[in-house]
C-alpha positions in Angstrom: 0.0 0.0 0.0 1.4 3.4 -0.9 2.5 5.8 1.8 0.3 8.9 2.2 1.8 12.2 1.0 3.4 14.4 3.6 1.3 17.2 5.0 2.4 20.8 4.4 3.8 20.9 8.0 5.9 17.9 7.4 7.3 19.3 4.2 8.5 22.5 5.9 9.9 20.5 8.8 12.0 18.5 6.3 13.2 21.6 4.6 14.3 23.1 7.9 16.4 20.1 8.8 20.2 20.6 8.8 21.9 18.9 5.8 24.5 16.4 6.9 27.9 17.9 5.8 29.3 14.4 5.2 26.4 13.5 3.0 26.7 16.8 1.0 30.5 16.2 0.6 29.9 12.6 -0.5 27.4 13.8 -3.2 29.8 16.4 -4.4 32.6 13.9 -4.7 30.4 11.5 -6.5 29.4 14.2 -9.0 33.0 15.1 -9.6 33.9 11.5 -10.0 31.2 11.0 -12.6 32.4 14.1 -14.5 36.0 12.9 -14.4 35.0 9.4 -15.7 32.9 11.0 -18.5 35.9 13.2 -19.5 38.3 10.3 -19.4 35.9 8.2 -21.5 35.6 11.0 -24.0 39.3 11.4 -24.2 39.8 7.6 -24.7 37.2 7.6 -27.4 38.8 10.6 -29.1 42.2 8.9 -29.0 40.8 5.7 -30.4 39.2 7.6 -33.3 42.4 9.5 -34.1 44.4 6.3 -33.8 42.1 4.5 -36.2 41.9 7.3 -38.7 45.3 8.9 -38.2 46.5 8.4 -41.8 43.2 9.5 -43.3 43.8 12.4 -45.7 42.0 15.7 -44.9 42.1 19.4 -45.6 41.5 22.2 -43.2 39.0 24.5 -44.9 38.4 27.0 -42.1 39.5 27.8 -38.5 37.3 29.9 -36.3 38.1 31.3 -32.8 34.9 31.5 -30.7 34.4 34.1 -27.9 37.6 36.1 -28.6 35.6 39.3 -28.6 38.5 41.6 -27.6 41.2 40.1 -29.8 41.9 41.4 -33.3 41.1 39.1 -36.2 44.4 40.1 -37.9 46.3 39.1 -34.8 44.7 35.6 -34.8 45.0 35.2 -38.6 48.8 35.4 -38.4 48.7 32.3 -36.2 46.1 30.2 -38.0 46.1 31.2 -41.6 49.4 29.3 -42.3 47.7 26.2 -41.1 44.9 26.3 -43.6 45.2 23.7 -46.4 44.9 26.5 -49.0 48.3 27.6 -47.8 49.9 24.1 -47.9 51.4 22.3 -50.8 49.9 18.9 -49.8 46.9 17.5 -47.9 47.2 16.7 -44.2 46.7 13.4 -42.5 44.2 13.6 -39.6 47.0 13.2 -37.1 49.0 16.0 -38.7 46.0 18.4 -38.8 45.3 17.8 -35.1 49.0 18.4 -34.3 49.2 21.7 -36.2 45.9 23.0 -34.7 47.2 22.0 -31.2 50.4 23.9 -31.8 48.3 27.0 -32.7 46.2 26.5 -29.5 49.4 26.3 -27.4 50.6 29.6 -28.9 47.3 31.2 -27.8 47.8 29.8 -24.2 51.3 31.4 -24.0 49.9 34.9 -24.7 48.3 34.8 -21.2 45.1 36.4 -22.4 42.9 33.2 -22.4 41.9 30.8 -19.7 43.1 27.2 -20.0 42.1 24.8 -21.5 41.3 26.0 -25.0 38.8 23.5 -26.4 39.2 22.3 -30.0 36.3 21.0 -32.1 36.3 19.4 -35.6 33.3 19.4 -37.9 32.4 18.5 -41.4 31.3 21.5 -43.5 27.8 21.5 -45.1 27.7 19.1 -48.0 25.3 21.4 -49.8 28.1 23.8 -50.4 29.5 23.0 -53.8 33.0 24.4 -52.9 33.5 21.7 -50.2 35.1 18.3 -50.6 34.5 15.1 -48.6 37.9 15.5 -46.9 37.3 19.1 -45.7 37.3 19.9 -42.0 36.1 23.0 -40.2 38.1 23.7 -37.0 36.6 25.6 -34.0 38.6 26.8 -31.0 36.5 27.9 -28.0 38.3 30.3 -25.7 37.5 32.3 -22.6 39.3 35.6 -22.3 40.9 36.5 -19.0 39.9 39.7 -17.3 41.5 42.7 -19.0 42.2 44.5 -15.7 43.9 43.0 -12.7 44.6 45.0 -9.6 46.6 43.4 -6.8 47.9 44.7 -3.5 49.9 43.0 -0.7 52.9 42.9 1.5 56.3 41.2 1.3 58.6 40.3 4.1 62.0 38.7 3.6 65.8 39.3 3.4 65.6 41.8 6.3 63.1 44.0 4.4 59.4 44.5 4.6 57.3 46.3 1.9 53.8 47.0 0.7 53.0 47.0 -3.0 50.3 47.6 -5.5 50.2 46.3 -9.1 47.9 47.2 -12.0 47.9 44.9 -15.0 46.1 45.8 -18.3 45.9 42.7 -20.6 45.2 42.6 -24.4 45.3 46.4 -24.5 45.0 46.8 -28.3 43.7 43.3 -29.1 47.1 41.9 -29.9 48.2 40.4 -26.5 49.8 43.7 -25.5 50.1 44.4 -21.7 50.7 47.4 -19.5 52.0 46.8 -16.0 52.3 49.5 -13.4 53.9 48.7 -10.0 54.4 50.8 -6.9 56.0 49.7 -3.6 57.1 51.2 -0.3 59.5 49.4 2.0 62.0 49.5 4.8 65.0 49.3 2.5 63.6 50.1 -0.9 61.9 53.2 0.4 60.0 53.8 -2.8 59.9 52.1 -6.2 57.7 53.0 -9.2 57.8 51.1 -12.5 55.8 50.9 -15.6 56.3 48.6 -18.6 54.6 48.0 -22.0 55.1 44.6 -23.6 53.9 43.2 -26.9 54.5 40.2 -29.1 56.0 40.7 -32.5 54.2 39.2 -35.5 51.8 37.3 -33.2 54.7 35.2 -32.0 54.7 34.4 -28.2 58.4 33.6 -28.4 59.3 37.1 -29.8 58.5 40.1 -27.6 59.4 43.7 -27.2 59.3 45.6 -24.0 59.8 49.3 -23.0 59.7 50.6 -19.5 60.7 53.2 -17.0 61.5 53.3 -13.3 62.1 55.6 -10.3 63.4 54.2 -7.0 65.1 55.1 -3.8 67.0 52.4 -1.9 68.7 52.6 1.5 72.0 50.8 1.2 73.0 50.8 4.9 75.9 48.4 4.3 77.6 51.3 2.4 76.2 54.3 4.4 74.2 55.8 1.5 71.0 56.0 -0.3 70.8 55.3 -4.1 68.2 57.1 -6.3 67.5 55.8 -9.8 65.5 57.3 -12.6 65.6 55.9 -16.1 64.2 53.6 -18.8 64.9 50.6 -21.0 64.0 48.9 -24.2 64.3 45.1 -24.6 63.9 42.4 -27.2 63.3 38.9 -25.9 63.1 35.7 -27.9 63.2 31.9 -27.3 65.5 30.0 -29.7 65.4 26.4 -30.7 66.1 24.1 -27.8 64.4 26.5 -25.4 67.3 28.8 -25.0 66.1 32.3 -23.8 67.7 35.5 -25.0 67.3 39.1 -24.1 69.0 42.1 -25.7 68.4 45.5 -24.3 69.4 49.1 -23.9 69.3 50.9 -20.5 69.6 54.6 -19.8 69.7 55.4 -16.0 70.5 58.5 -14.0 72.0 57.4 -10.7 72.5 59.4 -7.6 74.5 58.4 -4.4 73.0 60.6 -1.7 71.9 60.7 1.9 75.4 59.8 3.2 75.6 58.7 6.8 77.7 60.9 9.1 80.3 58.0 9.4 80.4 57.3 5.6 83.8 56.2 4.5 86.1 58.2 2.1 85.4 55.7 -0.6 81.7 56.2 -0.4 82.1 60.0 -0.2 84.4 60.0 -3.3 81.6 58.3 -5.4 78.8 60.4 -4.1 76.8 62.5 -6.6 75.3 61.9 -10.0 76.3 59.6 -12.8 74.5 58.5 -16.0 74.8 55.0 -17.2 74.1 54.2 -20.9 74.5 50.6 -21.7 73.5 47.6 -23.9 73.2 44.1 -22.5 72.6 40.5 -23.4 71.2 37.7 -21.2 71.2 34.0 -22.1 69.3 31.4 -20.1 68.9 27.7 -20.4 66.9 25.7 -17.8 66.6 21.9 -17.8 65.7 21.5 -14.1 62.6 19.5 -13.2 61.7 22.1 -10.6 63.3 25.6 -10.6 62.8 26.1 -6.8 63.5 22.6 -5.6 65.4 20.7 -8.3 66.3 17.0 -8.1 67.4 16.6 -11.7 68.7 18.7 -14.5 70.9 21.8 -14.9 70.6 25.6 -15.2 72.9 28.1 -16.8 72.8 31.9 -17.2 75.1 34.5 -18.6 74.8 38.3 -18.5 77.0 40.7 -20.5 76.8 44.5 -20.3 78.9 47.2 -21.9 78.5 50.9 -20.8 79.8 54.2 -22.0 81.7 52.7 -25.0 81.7 54.5 -28.3 78.3 56.2 -29.1 76.7 55.0 -25.9 78.2 58.1 -24.0 77.3 58.5 -20.3 79.5 59.1 -17.4 80.7 55.5 -16.7 82.4 53.0 -19.0 82.9 49.3 -18.4 82.4 45.8 -19.6 80.6 43.6 -17.0 80.0 39.9 -17.3 78.5 37.3 -15.0 77.9 33.5 -15.3 75.7 31.3 -13.1 75.2 27.6 -13.1 73.3 25.0 -11.1 73.3 21.2 -11.4 71.0 18.8 -9.5 71.3 15.0 -9.2 68.8 12.6 -7.6 70.3 10.3 -5.0 68.8 6.8 -5.0 68.4 4.9 -1.7 68.7 1.2 -1.4 65.2 -0.4 -0.8 63.4 2.8 -2.0 61.5 2.5 -5.3 61.1 5.6 -7.4 62.1 9.1 -6.3 63.7 8.9 -2.8 63.4 12.7 -2.4 67.1 12.9 -1.7 69.1 15.2 -4.0 72.5 16.8 -4.3 72.8 20.2 -5.9 75.8 22.4 -6.7 75.9 26.0 -7.7 78.5 28.4 -9.1 78.5 32.1 -9.7 81.3 34.3 -11.0 81.7 37.8 -12.4 84.2 40.4 -13.6 84.0 44.1 -14.2 86.5 45.5 -16.7 87.0 49.3 -16.7 86.9 51.0 -20.1 87.8 54.5 -21.2 85.0 57.0 -22.0 84.8 58.2 -25.6 86.2 61.6 -24.6 89.1 60.1 -22.6 92.1 57.9 -23.3 92.6 56.2 -19.8 90.2 53.8 -18.1 88.8 55.0 -14.7 88.3 52.9 -11.6 84.9 51.4 -11.2 82.1 53.2 -9.3 80.4 52.0 -6.1 77.0 51.4 -7.8 78.5 49.3 -10.6 80.6 46.9 -8.4 79.5 43.5 -7.3 78.4 42.7 -3.7 78.6 39.2 -2.2 77.1 37.6 0.9 73.7 37.1 2.4 71.0 34.4 2.7 70.4 34.1 -1.1 74.0 33.6 -2.2 76.8 32.9 0.4 74.9 31.7 3.5 76.5 32.3 6.8 77.4 35.9 6.0 75.4 39.1 6.3 74.2 41.0 3.2 77.3 42.3 1.4 79.4 40.8 4.2 82.2 39.6 1.9 84.8 41.6 0.0 86.6 44.9 0.3 85.7 47.3 3.0 86.5 50.9 4.0 85.9 51.1 7.7 82.4 49.7 8.3 81.3 50.2 4.6 81.1 47.3 2.1 82.5 49.1 -1.0 82.1 46.1 -3.4 84.6 44.4 -5.7 85.4 44.0 -9.4 85.9 40.2 -9.5 84.1 37.5 -7.6 83.5 33.8 -7.5 81.1 31.8 -5.2 80.1 28.2 -5.0 77.8 26.0 -3.0 77.1 22.2 -2.4 73.8 21.2 -0.9 72.4 17.8 0.2 68.6 17.8 0.6 66.5 15.1 2.0 62.8 14.8 3.0 61.5 15.9 6.4 60.8 12.7 8.4 57.1 11.9 8.5 56.3 14.4 5.7 57.3 12.4 2.5 59.2 13.2 -0.6 56.2 14.4 -2.6 55.8 17.5 -0.3 57.8 20.7 -1.0 59.7 20.5 2.4 63.3 19.5 2.7 66.1 19.4 5.2 69.4 20.7 3.7 73.0 20.5 4.7 75.2 22.9 2.9 78.8 24.1 2.4 79.3 27.4 0.6 81.9 30.0 0.1 83.2 32.8 -2.1 85.7 35.6 -2.6 85.2 39.2 -3.8 88.2 41.3 -4.8 89.0 44.8 -6.0 91.2 45.2 -9.0 94.9 45.6 -8.2 96.3 49.0 -9.0 92.7 50.4 -9.3 93.3 53.2 -6.8 91.2 51.4 -4.2 93.9 49.2 -2.8 96.4 51.9 -1.8 98.2 51.8 -5.2 98.3 54.4 -8.0 95.5 54.6 -10.5 95.8 52.7 -13.7 97.7 54.6 -16.3 96.5 52.9 -19.5 94.6 50.0 -20.9 97.6 47.6 -20.7 97.9 48.3 -17.0 94.1 47.7 -16.6 94.4 44.4 -18.5 97.2 43.1 -16.3 95.3 44.2 -13.2 92.2 42.2 -14.3 94.3 39.1 -15.1 96.2 39.2 -11.8 93.1 39.8 -9.7 91.3 36.8 -11.4 94.4 34.7 -10.6 94.3 35.8 -7.0 90.8 34.2 -6.6 92.4 30.8 -6.4 95.5 31.7 -4.4 93.9 30.9 -1.1 90.8 29.4 0.5 87.6 31.3 -0.1 85.6 32.6 2.9 83.4 29.7 3.8 80.4 28.6 6.0 78.5 25.4 6.6 75.2 24.7 8.1 71.9 22.9 8.2 68.4 24.2 7.6 64.8 23.8 6.6 63.6 24.5 3.0 60.1 25.2 1.8 59.5 25.5 -2.0 56.4 27.7 -2.3 55.1 28.1 -5.9 56.2 31.8 -5.8 59.6 31.6 -4.1 61.9 29.4 -2.0 62.0 29.9 1.8 65.0 28.9 3.9 65.7 28.9 7.6 69.3 27.9 8.2 71.7 27.6 11.1 75.1 28.6 9.8 78.6 28.3 11.1 81.4 30.4 9.5 84.5 28.3 8.8 86.9 30.7 7.0 86.7 34.4 7.6 88.9 37.3 6.5 89.6 40.4 8.4 86.7 42.9 8.2 84.2 40.5 6.7 80.8 40.3 8.4 79.8 36.7 9.2 76.5 35.6 10.8 76.7 32.6 13.2 73.3 31.2 14.0 69.9 31.4 12.4 69.4 33.1 9.0 66.2 33.5 7.0 66.2 33.9 3.3 63.6 34.2 0.5 64.5 34.0 -3.2 64.0 32.5 -6.6 67.5 31.5 -7.6 69.5 30.7 -4.5 73.1 29.5 -4.7 
């Protein structure tokens, strides 16, 4: 016998009952599981169809981008028109057609103006159209544009500095994946920094971009008893070559001012105080084969930076050639009885640089380098166990920088007990060290200034040779590492092992945040 229908009071009582959270979560999980199974089934079916018909000849008669309302048609045409069969010398196979369309969709993804994933649909054109053939395919790409305006504010704490920032990002400004980025920040060390950049792809190529920008900043450099004010701009051309090698070629024009000297500023800092103009061109090359940039267990990384300032038509007040190289290698360490990734890895890093003084176009003799062009070494992101700018030449309490340096590190990382290797936490044991030297006969080591280019050349060579003449300043320690998606966090206990007179070591705990740590 059928149960009688609930009365109206019973209906409202049932509606007022609390929903069991466990039951609600179970229903949600079941719905997600059904959706996942449907998607996987569709993917398998699609793979089977492509595999069965992969050699089937076909022609791509049209490609249409759906929902790209704010993107120029001419911009999209540069990407997809070359794929059309009308622009090919032979028909595609189905597998080739899908591959070429997928490459075009991947290019769209790399412009950062559409949400992922971009859906691809294939359809047969209407057979009533006399211009079509049985092998024709119409391709549709369904996209969802990202918000054209992004405003972000926040705070940063790390490396003995706290700051508050605001960023305004305008995407797809003119419908060709152009972007305008405006950033402002106020902090305890970088007292103020304002920057604006405009970036655009060239010829609808995500691997070829141009950027122009400007900045104004004021930074307290307490390790050298002064404040540095920068105002200037730049233009850069960036491209990705075959093999994934990244290149950047740029011009920088910056007015620099060393000001706000402390009452106890050293004579070296006072001698470089005032205004200078740097006009330079630079080239950067990067290759990255690490499986994880922040916590690598396999692969290698290499980077070179070369800059020339004040040479020939560049003009400016300073002239030099400056070059740096950085490498990192990571190896996974297998453990007996542990299958797969043990989570234990061994990494090594090396950084080195040289600053070679040049003569200005209006002069015949090279001048000693300036304080704001020299290298600084030491701190939680390069040579751990030393304070920021704690290594190298000093004048009194001021770290005045050097012209030649080399630093290296060896790190053994293993999972935190009870956490597991799949989590981004590691315990590390490290040994690192480095040396930072001023050029001999540069006028900063008590000798006479360099007389000519030959003397400068000999000075550079002899200073480089001196790097290996004795042990570097060294420190060892152990610490905890957390690889956040944005940056790497380290809390280390360091013990200095080799220390030179005047250098500023740090025994005990040291906290560091960075992207590329030594």
